N, C-alpha and C positions, 0 to 999 in steps of 0.2 A: 639219104645219107645225112641230110641236114637234121633230120629228126634224131638220128643216132648220136650226133654230136651234142645235141641239146641235153639228152638224158645223161650222157657221160660228163658233160660240163656241170650238171647239177650234182652229180655224185662225188666228184673229187673233193669239194670242200668238206663233205662229211667224212670222207676217208682220212683227210688230214686231221680233223678234229678227233676222230676215233684213235688215230695213231698217237696224238698228243696225250690223250687221256690214258692210254695204255702205258706210255712212257712215264707219265706222272705217277700212275698207280704203282709202277715197279720201283721208282726211285724214292718215293716218300718213306716207305718203311725203312729203307737203308739210312735215310737221313735222320730218322727219329729213334734209331737204336740208342739205348742208354749206356751200353758197355764201352762205347768209344771214349767217354770222358771219365770213367772210373779209374781210380789209382790201382796199380798192380799190387802194391804191398798194403796190407791192412794195418791200421794204427791201433795198437792195443790201448784200451781204456784203463785209466788208473784204478786200482783196487782201493776201495774205501771201506773201512771197517767201523761200524757204529755199534757200540755196546748196547745190549738190551736194557730197557729202563729198569731201574731198581724197583722191586716190589716192596711197598711199605706194609709192614705187618702191624695191624691195630692191636693195641694191648687188650688183653682179655678183660671183660667187665668185672669189676669188683663187686662182691656181694654186699659190701657196706655202702656202695655208691648209689644214691637215689637220683632219679631224674629231677632236673630243675623245674620248678613250678613258679609261675608268675603270681604275684600277690596283688590283689586289687588295691589301687592307690586311693587314699583318702584325699579330700579336698585340701589343697595347699592354702596356706594363709595368703590373703590378698596382699599385693605389693604396697597398697596404700593402707593407712591405719583404718580400722573399722569405723563406720560413722557413729557418732554419738547419739544421733536422733533415734536409732533403733529402726530405721526404715528398712523394709524388706529389699532383698537384692532385685536388680532389674534384669529380666531375661533378655539376652541379646540374640540368641539363636542357637542352633537352627530351629526353624518353626515346628518341625515334626521329625519323626523317626525316619521317614523316607528321604529327608534332605541331608541327614548326617553323613551317609557314605559319599555323597557327591561333594560335600564340603571337605571331608577328609581326603578324598582323592585330589582335590585342588591343592590342598596343603602339601600332600606327598609330592605332587608334580613340581611345586614351587621350591620345596626344600631338599628332596632326595634326588629327583630326576624326572624328566617328562614321561619316561616309559614305566611309570609305577601306578599302582592302584591301591586304594585302601582296602585292607582285608581284615575281617574279624577273626581273631585267633582265640584259643583258650585263655591266653594271658592278656587279652585286650586287643585294641586296634593296632595295626602295623601297616607300614608301607611295603607292599609286596613288589619285588623286583624279579624279573625273569632270571632264573639260574643263580640267584643270590639269596642270602638269608634276608628275611624281612627285617625292617628297621622299626622298632617300637615307636609309637606316636606318643609324645608328651602332650596330653590333652590341654594342659594349661598353656603351653607354648603355642598350640594350634589356635586357641581362643585369642591369645594376644596378637598372633599373626593376623587373624581375621577382624577382630573387633577393637584392637588397641591395647595399650599398656596396662590398663586397669581391669582387663577381663580375666576371668578365671573359670575353670571347668568344674562341673559337679555331675556325678552319676546319680540320677534320680532313683533308679531301680537297679539294685545289684544283680538281678537275674536277666536284665535286658541290656545287651551291648549297645543298642541304639538309644539308650536313655541318657546319653551325655548331652548336657546343655551348657552354654556359655552365659555367664552372668557378669555383672559389675555391681559394686556396692551402690545402694539406692540413695536417693534421687540424685 
């Protein structure tokens, strides 16, 4: 009989734990039901009317209208009077064709915005911006920005966009 008591004594805590788990499993879903806190009457949302965007109609292109074309600029006169000695101009830079786009990009970032790049277009060099029209580069202004107030630009070869160089009057 003492053996029987020992086995029963060991089982009854498990029976209590099992009964507690069953009770908990039955009451948790009732506690977690969402419909207990929802309002009985629904609230109507306001009706908002937004008119459709107006469609802009582009005017028909005229037969007499021609596309704009850029004109190659000639060398501007130097801000200082020309030297009387007839000395040749002094090359300031860039040193070669490969250095010009890098110099122009630095100029674009300093004057137009840091998210710009120098791009060569049919009308000359421009500062290209994402989703915006390019801004034409004034090559004389770029030379003055980089090399000082007496600098000016000259295109050595009209057929080569990388032929721009900055000079100052010599010596």
